[in-house]
N, C-alpha and C positions, 0 to 999 in steps of 0.2 A: 868601335872606339873603346879605349881603355883609359879611364880617368884615375889619376892619383889623388887621394885624399890625404893631405900632408900632415895635418895636426889635430883637427877637431878641437874638443875641449880638454884634451890631454895636456899634461905637464911633464917637464923633464924628470920629475920624480918617478913617473911611470916607465919612462924609457929615455935614456940619455940622448937619443937622436931626435927627440920631438923638437921641431923647429918653432921658435917663438918670435925672435926678432926678424925684422925685414931681411937682414943679411942671411940669417939661418934659413928663412923661407926660400930665399933666392937660391942658396946652395942646394937645399933639398929638392927644389923644383928642377934645377938643372940636372941633377943626378937622376931624378925620376924620368925626365924626358929622354935622357941618354939611354936609360934602361928600357924605354919603350912606351912611356905614357904619351897619350895624344892630347890630353886636357888636364887641367889642374884645378883642384878644389882646396880652399884653405880658409882658416878662421883668423882674420887679422887680430893682433894684440896691441894693447896700449903700452905705454912706457913701463907700467907695473907688471906686464905680462898677462893681463886679463883679456879675455875675448872682448872685442869692441867693434861697434859700427860707427864710431866717431870718424869724422872727415879725415883727420890727420892719420889715424891708424890705418884706415882703408887705403888712403893715397900712398903712404909709405910702403905698405905691403905690396900693393899692385905695381908700383913703379919699380921696386926692387926685383920682383919676380919677372916682370916683362923685360927688364934689361937683361936678365939672365937667360930668358927663354923667349926671344922675339918671335911673334907670330903664333905662339901657343895660346889657345883660349884659357882664360883664368876666371874662375868663379869663386864666390864666397857664400857663406851661410847667412841666413837671417833668423836663425832659431830663437824662439821666445826667451830662452834662458840667457841669451846674450844681452837683450834689452827687453824686459818683460812688459814695460809700458807701451801699449800699442801705438799711441799717438807719438810718443818719443821715438819709436822705431821709424814711423813714417817721416817724422821731421829729420831724422838722421839721414835717411835715404835722399830726401830733398836737398840736403846740404852737401852731398858728395860732390867733390870737384874732379875726382878721377873715378871713372866708372868701370866696374867689372864687366866682363863679357857676358856673364850670366850670374844669377842668384838663385839659390835653392829656397823655395817657399814651401813649408810644410802645411799641407792642406787641412790638417786637423787643428791647426792653431787659430786663435781668434783673429778675425779680420784678414785672413790670408787673401781673399779676393781683392780687398782694397790695396794691400801691399803689392800684389801682382799687377794690378792696374797701374799703380804708380811707377813700378819698374818698367812696364811697357811704354808708358808715356815718356820715360826718360831714355828710351831706346836700349834698355838692358834686357837680355834674354832671360826668360823665366823657366826654371826647372821646377815642375810641379812635383813636390815630394809627397808621395802617397805611401802611407804606412799600413793602412787597413783597407778592407773592402768598403767600409763606410766612407772613408776619405775618397776612394776612387769614385763612388757614386756621386758624392758631393761635387767633386771636380767635374765630372761629366755633365752635371746640371748647370755648370757655370757658362754663361753665354759667350765668354771670350776664350773658351778652352782651346780653340783652334789657333790661337795666337801664341801659345807657349812654344819655347824652343824644343823642349823634350819632356818626357816623363821620367821620374826618378822613383822606382819602386824600391822601398827600403823595408827590411824586416829586422827584428831585434835579435839580441844575443840569446838565442834559444836553440835547443836541439832540433834536428831536422823534423822529427815527428810532430813537434809543436807548431810548426808554421806551414806545413804542406797544404792543409785545408784552406787556410787564409789565402795563400798564394794562388791556389786553384780558383778561388772565388774572385780574387782581384783580376786574374787573367780572363775569367769568364765574362766579367762585366766589360772589360776593355774589348774583348773579341766581339761582343754583342753590339758594341757601339760602332759608329762610322768614323771614329777618330783614327787618324793615321799619323802618328808622331814617333820619332826616334825614342827608344826606351832604354834606360840604364837600370839594371837589376843588381842590387848589392845587399849584403848583410853586415852584421856587426858581431864581433867576437866569434862565438861558436858557429854562427851561420855564414860568416864571411866567405870561407872557401867553398862550402857546398853551393852557395848561391852564385859565386863566380863561375863554377862549373855549369850550373844550370843556365846562366846567361849564355855561355858558350854553346850549350846544346840547343838553345832556342834561337841562336843567331842575334842575340841582343848585345848592347854595349854593357860593359862591366866597370866596376870600381874596386880599387884596393888601395891600401895605404895605412899608415900608423893610426889614423883616426879610426879605421875599421877593425884592425887587429894588430896585435904585437907579435903574432906567431905565424910561422910558416906551416904548411901542411905537415902533419905529424907532430905538431905541438913543439917544434923547435923555435927558439927565439930568433926573430928577424933582426938583422943587423941595422937596417934602416929602411926608409921608403923605397929606395932603389932596389933593394933585394926583393921586397914584396912585389914590385912591378916586374922584375925579371922573371920571377917564378910564375906570376900570373900570365905573362906572355908565353911561357913554355906550356902552360896548361891550355891556354886558348888557341895556341898554334898560329 
């Protein structure tokens, strides 16, 4: 599976093709799917363009993208920076009237198990976002780990030499467990393309998009999400 991460917390000031409005998200999603994306990840925005978990923002974004890409799984982020008050975040999820297919839950963030349990109760798939070996171990100790949709191994914007040891430890913990779940491996910035290639070598799912990088391999500017997806498809084969 290749997932397109359409916008993240980026703004059009960083790249003119960052989608913000529901209509822009729908257009970017359609282009990404046509380029080869199998699933979509996005950060809904409110009327002011800020990331939001509010009912209206989530519904408008999901409805627009699903109309443009029927049948394609669509997920959103639940990152603490979007809504840092944990109880408010849980209340926002309870209030959703249009449900995403999956939500990424970063396991190092406060009360991530409670959020994951609420999502499961609402019938929403959980992507367990694992950024460190410590987060992997904490997740493996969670009694409901077998109920998640998949794992999302995420590494930061660092040179290859800085994350190899952490990645080895993360995989060692997972390999030593009896957990058998689909896994997406992806990076950010400098690690985005090396980890996409690593995902291909390991037979894992991958992720790419303007959330993760604004550049093509070779440090050429990417035109849009669709170009990133097309190049990723060529690399993955």
